[in-house]
C-alpha positions in Angstrom: 13.2 -15.4 6.6 13.2 -14.9 2.9 16.7 -15.3 1.3 17.6 -12.4 -0.9 20.0 -13.6 -3.5 18.1 -16.0 -6.0 19.3 -17.1 -9.2 16.6 -18.0 -11.8 17.1 -20.8 -14.5 14.4 -20.8 -17.0 14.2 -23.3 -20.1 14.0 -21.8 -23.4 11.3 -24.5 -24.3 8.6 -25.4 -21.8 9.4 -28.4 -19.7 8.8 -30.1 -16.3 10.8 -28.6 -13.4 12.2 -32.1 -12.7 13.9 -32.1 -16.0 15.5 -28.7 -15.4 16.8 -30.3 -11.8 18.2 -33.4 -13.8 20.0 -31.1 -16.2 21.5 -29.2 -13.3 22.7 -32.3 -11.6 24.3 -33.8 -14.7 26.3 -30.7 -15.7 27.3 -29.2 -12.5 28.4 -30.6 -9.0 25.7 -29.3 -6.4 28.1 -29.9 -3.5 31.0 -27.8 -5.1 28.6 -24.9 -5.7 26.8 -25.3 -2.3 23.5 -25.8 -4.2 21.2 -27.2 -1.5 17.8 -25.2 -2.0 16.1 -25.4 -5.5 12.6 -24.5 -5.9 10.8 -25.8 -9.1 7.8 -24.1 -10.8 5.3 -25.5 -13.2 6.8 -23.7 -16.2 10.1 -25.7 -15.6 11.8 -22.6 -14.2 14.0 -23.3 -11.1 15.1 -20.8 -8.3 18.4 -21.4 -6.7 19.0 -19.3 -3.4 22.4 -18.0 -2.3 23.4 -16.5 1.0 25.4 -13.5 -0.8 26.1 -12.1 -4.1 29.6 -13.6 -4.5 28.3 -17.0 -4.1 25.4 -16.3 -6.5 27.9 -14.9 -9.1 30.0 -18.1 -8.7 27.0 -20.3 -9.4 25.7 -18.2 -12.3 29.1 -18.4 -14.0 29.5 -22.2 -13.5 25.9 -23.0 -14.8 26.0 -20.6 -17.6 29.1 -22.3 -18.8 27.4 -25.6 -19.1 23.7 -25.1 -19.9 23.3 -21.5 -21.2 22.4 -22.8 -24.8 19.4 -24.5 -23.5 18.4 -22.2 -20.5 18.0 -18.5 -19.8 20.0 -17.7 -16.6 19.1 -14.5 -14.8 19.4 -12.6 -11.8 16.1 -10.9 -10.7 16.2 -6.9 -10.6 16.1 -6.3 -6.8 16.3 -2.5 -7.5 12.7 -2.7 -8.9 10.5 -4.5 -6.5 7.1 -5.4 -7.9 3.9 -4.8 -6.0 0.4 -6.0 -6.8 -2.8 -5.1 -5.0 -5.7 -7.2 -5.2 -9.2 -8.2 -3.6 -10.4 -11.7 -3.0 -7.7 -14.2 -4.0 -8.5 -16.5 -6.9 -5.7 -16.8 -9.6 -3.2 -14.7 -7.8 -0.7 -17.5 -7.1 -0.2 -18.3 -10.8 0.2 -14.7 -11.8 2.9 -14.1 -9.1 4.7 -17.2 -10.3 4.7 -16.0 -13.9 5.4 -12.3 -13.3 7.6 -12.5 -10.2 6.0 -10.0 -8.0 7.8 -9.3 -4.6 5.1 -8.2 -2.5 1.2 -8.5 -2.3 -1.1 -6.0 -0.7 -4.4 -7.8 -0.1 -7.9 -6.7 0.9 -10.6 -9.0 2.0 -8.4 -12.1 1.6 -9.9 -15.5 1.1 -7.5 -17.4 3.3 -4.0 -17.3 4.7 -1.1 -18.1 2.4 1.3 -20.7 4.1 4.3 -19.9 2.0 6.4 -16.8 2.3 5.8 -14.1 5.0 2.2 -13.5 5.8 0.9 -10.6 8.0 -2.7 -9.9 8.5 -4.9 -7.7 10.6 -6.9 -8.5 13.6 -10.2 -8.8 11.7 -8.8 -10.9 8.7 -9.7 -8.4 6.1 -6.3 -6.9 5.2 -2.9 -8.6 4.7 0.4 -8.1 3.2 2.2 -11.2 1.7 5.9 -11.6 0.6 5.8 -14.6 -1.6 8.6 -17.3 -1.5 11.7 -16.1 -3.5 11.0 -12.5 -3.0 13.8 -9.9 -2.6 11.7 -8.0 0.1 13.0 -8.0 3.4 10.5 -7.1 6.4 12.3 -5.6 9.2 9.2 -4.4 11.4 5.5 -5.2 11.2 2.2 -4.5 13.0 -1.5 -4.5 12.7 -4.8 -3.1 13.9 -8.4 -3.4 13.2 -8.8 -3.1 9.4 -5.2 -2.5 8.6 -1.7 -4.1 8.7 1.7 -2.5 8.2 5.3 -3.6 7.3 8.5 -1.9 6.7 10.9 -2.7 3.9 14.4 -0.7 4.2 13.1 2.7 5.0 9.6 2.4 3.2 6.5 1.7 5.5 3.7 -0.1 3.6 0.2 -0.1 4.9 -2.5 -2.6 3.6 -6.0 -1.6 4.7 -9.6 -2.5 4.1 -12.8 -0.4 5.1 -16.0 -2.3 4.6 -18.9 -0.5 2.9 -21.4 -1.6 5.5 -19.7 0.4 8.3 -21.4 3.7 9.4 -19.8 7.0 8.5 -18.7 7.2 12.4 -17.2 3.7 12.3 -15.5 4.5 8.9 -14.1 7.8 10.5 -12.8 5.9 13.6 -10.9 3.2 11.5 -9.4 5.9 9.4 -8.3 7.8 12.4 -6.5 4.6 13.6 -4.8 4.3 10.4 -3.8 7.9 10.4 -2.4 7.7 13.9 -0.3 4.6 13.2 1.0 6.1 10.0 2.0 9.3 12.0 4.0 7.2 14.5 6.0 5.4 12.0 9.0 7.1 10.5 9.9 7.1 6.7 8.2 7.4 3.5 4.8 5.8 3.4 3.0 3.6 0.7 -0.7 2.8 1.6 -3.1 0.8 -0.6 -6.3 -1.2 -0.3 -10.1 -1.1 -0.7 -11.3 2.0 1.0 -14.8 1.9 -0.5 -15.0 5.6 -1.2 -15.5 7.9 -4.1 -13.5 10.9 -5.2 -12.7 12.6 -8.4 -9.0 12.3 -7.5 -9.0 8.6 -8.3 -11.4 8.8 -11.3 -14.8 8.8 -9.9 -17.3 11.2 -11.3 -18.1 12.8 -7.8 -16.7 12.9 -4.2 -18.8 11.4 -1.4 -18.3 12.0 2.4 -16.0 9.0 2.7 -13.8 10.2 -0.2 -13.6 13.6 1.3 -12.5 12.1 4.6 -9.9 9.9 2.8 -8.6 13.0 1.0 -8.3 15.0 4.3 -6.4 12.2 5.9 -4.0 12.1 3.0 -3.4 15.9 3.2 -2.4 15.6 6.8 0.0 12.7 6.0 1.3 14.3 3.0 0.1 11.5 0.5 -0.3 11.6 -3.1 -2.9 9.6 -5.0 -1.3 7.3 -7.6 -4.4 6.2 -9.4 -4.2 7.1 -13.0 -6.5 6.6 -16.0 -10.1 5.8 -16.3 -9.9 1.9 -15.8 -12.2 0.8 -13.1 -11.2 -1.9 -10.3 -14.7 -3.0 -9.3 -16.6 -4.8 -12.0 -19.7 -6.9 -11.0 -22.3 -7.8 -13.7 -25.3 -5.8 -13.1 -23.7 -3.1 -10.8 -22.0 0.1 -11.5 -18.3 -0.1 -12.2 -16.3 1.9 -9.7 -12.7 2.4 -8.4 -12.7 1.7 -4.5 -9.2 0.5 -4.7 -6.7 3.5 -4.0 -2.9 3.6 -3.9 -1.5 6.5 -2.0 2.2 7.4 -1.3 4.4 10.1 0.2 5.8 12.9 -1.8 9.2 11.8 -1.5 8.7 8.3 -3.1 5.7 9.1 -5.4 8.1 9.9 -8.2 10.0 6.5 -7.9 6.7 4.6 -8.4 6.3 3.5 -11.9 4.1 1.6 -14.4 0.9 2.0 -12.0 -1.9 0.0 -13.8 -5.0 -1.8 -13.5 -4.4 -5.3 -15.1 -7.1 -6.6 -17.4 -6.3 -10.2 -16.6 -9.1 -12.4 -15.6 -9.2 -12.7 -11.8 -12.3 -14.7 -11.0 -13.2 -11.9 -8.6 -15.2 -8.7 -8.7 -12.0 -6.6 -8.4 -9.2 -6.3 -10.7 -5.5 -6.5 -9.9 -3.4 -3.3 -9.6 0.3 -3.4 -10.4 3.2 -1.0 -10.1 7.0 -1.0 -9.6 9.2 1.0 -7.1 11.9 2.1 -9.3 15.1 3.0 -7.6 17.7 2.3 -10.3 18.4 5.9 -10.4 19.0 6.0 -6.6 16.7 8.9 -6.3 15.1 7.6 -3.2 18.2 6.5 -1.6 19.7 9.8 -2.4 16.9 11.7 -0.9 17.0 9.6 2.3 20.7 9.4 2.7 22.6 12.2 1.1 23.6 15.2 3.0 21.9 18.6 2.0 24.7 20.8 3.5 26.2 23.3 1.2 29.7 24.6 0.9 31.0 27.6 2.7 32.0 29.7 -0.4 33.5 32.6 1.9 36.2 30.1 2.8 36.9 29.1 -0.9 40.6 28.3 -1.8 40.4 29.2 -5.4 44.1 27.8 -6.1 43.1 24.5 -4.6 39.8 24.4 -6.7 41.5 25.1 -10.0 44.3 22.6 -9.3 41.8 19.8 -8.5 39.7 20.6 -11.6 42.8 20.7 -13.8 43.9 17.2 -12.1 40.7 15.5 -12.9 40.2 17.3 -16.3 43.3 15.9 -17.8 41.8 12.4 -17.4 40.2 10.4 -20.2 37.0 11.8 -21.2 35.7 9.1 -23.9 32.4 8.4 -22.1 29.6 6.3 -23.5 26.8 8.8 -23.5 25.7 12.4 -22.5 24.1 11.1 -19.2 27.3 9.5 -18.2 29.3 12.6 -19.1 27.2 14.6 -16.8 27.2 12.2 -14.0 31.1 12.2 -14.1 31.5 15.7 -14.6 29.2 16.6 -11.5 31.3 14.1 -9.4 34.4 15.7 -10.5 33.1 19.2 -9.5 31.8 17.9 -6.1 35.2 16.3 -5.2 36.9 19.6 -6.2 34.7 21.6 -4.0 35.2 19.2 -1.1 38.9 19.7 -1.5 38.7 23.4 -1.9 36.4 24.6 0.9 34.6 23.3 3.9 30.7 22.8 4.2 28.5 24.9 6.3 27.1 23.6 9.6 24.0 21.6 9.7 21.2 21.7 12.2 20.1 18.2 11.0 21.0 16.6 14.4 20.4 19.8 16.7 20.3 18.9 20.3 17.1 19.1 22.1 16.4 21.9 24.8 18.5 21.5 27.9 15.3 20.8 30.0 13.9 18.2 27.5 13.5 14.7 29.1 11.9 11.3 27.7 9.1 11.8 30.3 8.2 15.2 28.6 8.5 13.6 25.1 6.0 10.9 26.2 3.6 13.5 27.9 3.7 15.5 24.5 2.7 12.4 22.5 -0.1 11.7 24.9 -1.2 15.3 24.6 -1.1 15.4 20.9 -3.1 12.0 20.7 -5.8 13.5 23.2 -6.1 16.7 21.1 -6.6 14.5 17.8 -9.2 12.5 19.7 -11.0 15.5 21.1 -10.9 17.2 17.7 -12.6 14.1 16.1 -15.2 13.7 18.8 -16.3 17.3 18.4 -17.7 16.3 15.0 -20.4 14.2 16.5 -21.0 15.7 19.9 -20.0 18.2 22.6 -17.1 15.9 23.5 -17.0 17.2 27.2 -15.2 14.1 28.4 -12.6 14.2 25.7 -12.0 17.9 26.3 -11.4 17.3 30.0 -8.9 14.7 29.2 -7.0 16.9 26.8 -7.1 20.0 29.2 -5.8 17.6 32.0 -3.0 16.2 29.7 -2.0 19.9 28.7 -1.7 20.9 32.3 0.3 17.9 33.1 2.7 18.6 30.3 3.0 22.2 31.3 3.6 21.3 34.9 6.4 18.7 33.9 8.1 21.5 31.7 8.1 24.0 34.4 9.4 21.4 37.0 12.3 20.3 34.6 13.2 23.9 34.0 13.4 24.6 37.6 15.4 21.5 38.5 17.7 22.2 35.4 18.2 26.0 36.7 19.2 24.6 40.1 21.6 22.3 38.5 23.2 25.1 36.3 23.7 27.3 39.3 25.6 24.6 41.1 27.6 23.8 37.9 28.6 27.5 37.5 30.2 27.4 41.1 32.0 24.2 40.2 33.0 25.0 36.6 33.0 28.5 35.2 33.5 27.2 31.7 30.7 24.6 31.7 27.0 24.6 30.8 26.3 28.1 32.5 29.1 29.5 30.3 27.7 28.0 27.1 24.2 29.2 27.7 25.2 32.8 28.3 27.6 32.9 25.3 24.8 31.3 23.1 22.5 34.2 24.3 25.3 36.8 23.3 26.1 35.4 20.0 29.4 34.0 20.9 30.3 30.6 19.2 33.7 29.8 20.5 35.3 29.5 24.0 38.2 32.1 24.5 41.6 30.7 24.0 43.7 29.5 26.9 46.1 32.3 28.1 48.9 32.2 30.4 49.0 34.3 33.5 51.7 36.7 32.1 49.7 37.1 28.9 46.6 38.0 31.0 48.5 40.5 33.1 50.1 42.1 29.9 46.5 42.3 28.4 45.0 44.0 31.5 47.9 46.5 31.9 47.5 47.4 28.2 43.5 47.9 28.6 43.7 49.6 32.0 47.1 51.3 32.2 48.2 52.9 35.6 48.9 56.5 36.0 50.3 58.7 38.9 47.8 59.9 41.5 46.5 63.2 40.4 46.5 66.0 43.3 43.4 67.9 43.3 43.9 71.8 43.8 41.9 73.4 46.4 39.0 75.5 45.0 39.0 79.1 46.0 36.4 80.2 48.7 34.0 82.8 47.6 32.9 85.0 50.4 29.2 85.9 49.8 28.6 89.7 49.6 25.4 91.6 50.9 23.2 92.6 48.0 22.4 96.4 48.0 18.9 97.7 48.6 16.9 99.2 45.7 15.0 102.5 45.9 11.6 103.7 44.7 12.6 104.7 41.3 14.2 101.5 40.5 11.0 99.6 41.6 8.9 102.0 39.5 11.1 101.2 36.4 10.9 97.5 37.0 7.1 97.7 37.2 6.7 99.5 33.9 8.9 96.8 32.1 6.6 94.2 33.3 3.4 95.8 32.3 4.9 96.4 28.9 
């Protein structure tokens, strides 16, 4: 496990690392400061590891008071982890030592690195390396054929390599495996590697079939191409210069990735290094992942409380350093006042699943989606009869499981209504009717009073007998009357 609280001591004039350690031993007591792990570098720089920030601050203060005139003492900026992407390993170790990169994304590696954290794929063509002294913490990891992934905090990082000798179908199959893995991992995604494809989106003059497939995968995953400028990454004498090395990122973190560039340093390889920084100093990424998106319920605003809260904070000292600090403090004051003056609206962020949903149904749904993607891809090259049958069978099984679960839950619901009239059955009905709250508890006397008011009692009404009408015999008509009636009809 890589410790995360290093302290860097760099001599102002170049010297041997042993000289730096000797100066430390002469001027400070290692046992008092709990200094037990000191890593030396060729430039004379020493790195002291600490288990927490308070311990590191104590060492920093003690050492700075003794040797700050001859050494530069600093804490590495862990808010901006540096990444580097490269092809065949040559002069990489020295560059990492000099520039303090925190993570290396590798394609077609030369050999495994023994120091730090090393993760590689099953084919030995893609790897992720966390050098010693890095501030990166890898919480999860995994690999496949041609790709490897790791998770740092909430960001998932994928390193991949697609060989140019693969057929277009093998290329698509590997790309599909990478896409499936990316879809099953939660959180924002950063993907980089040598994909050996061409597209105008990363600076090539035209888009080939492989580049089109990479762009289609990126669109489905919501990834943005980070390659900028016209600098190429593949430079072999006698060959066309191209850019097969691509960097992709989710929309949510693309704006935090700064200083993406192709390094012009000599690498001893056909590929140039790519370097970039994830800049989270403004907490934009952390805010996007962690902050609440719930709004205030303005209809329940307490104007008096709002004005009182604003007046209380407005009277405080407002001598801020700059405009950005003024805006930040003012927005915090307004947010605090709104929190005191009105509640927030409800949130469906953690909405409960359907009452019939089970883990078995969730697994069947994932299987069904996987088989559907497999069937869709197989149709590109053949009739895919077998894939279609598997997908149809999985879909039928999912439907049967949903119907069985609904039937079972319905029987449980009927039994629950008989046991508890205010239980799940009541909640289901009230949700359909639009009622959001259970009626208040009422005493028996109160219920009787309400019923008597709504349905008052009256004296019984006596119904009067209806008069009996005796039918009378109708008089007969004569010939004159019949003739008159006939003339009227003819008219």
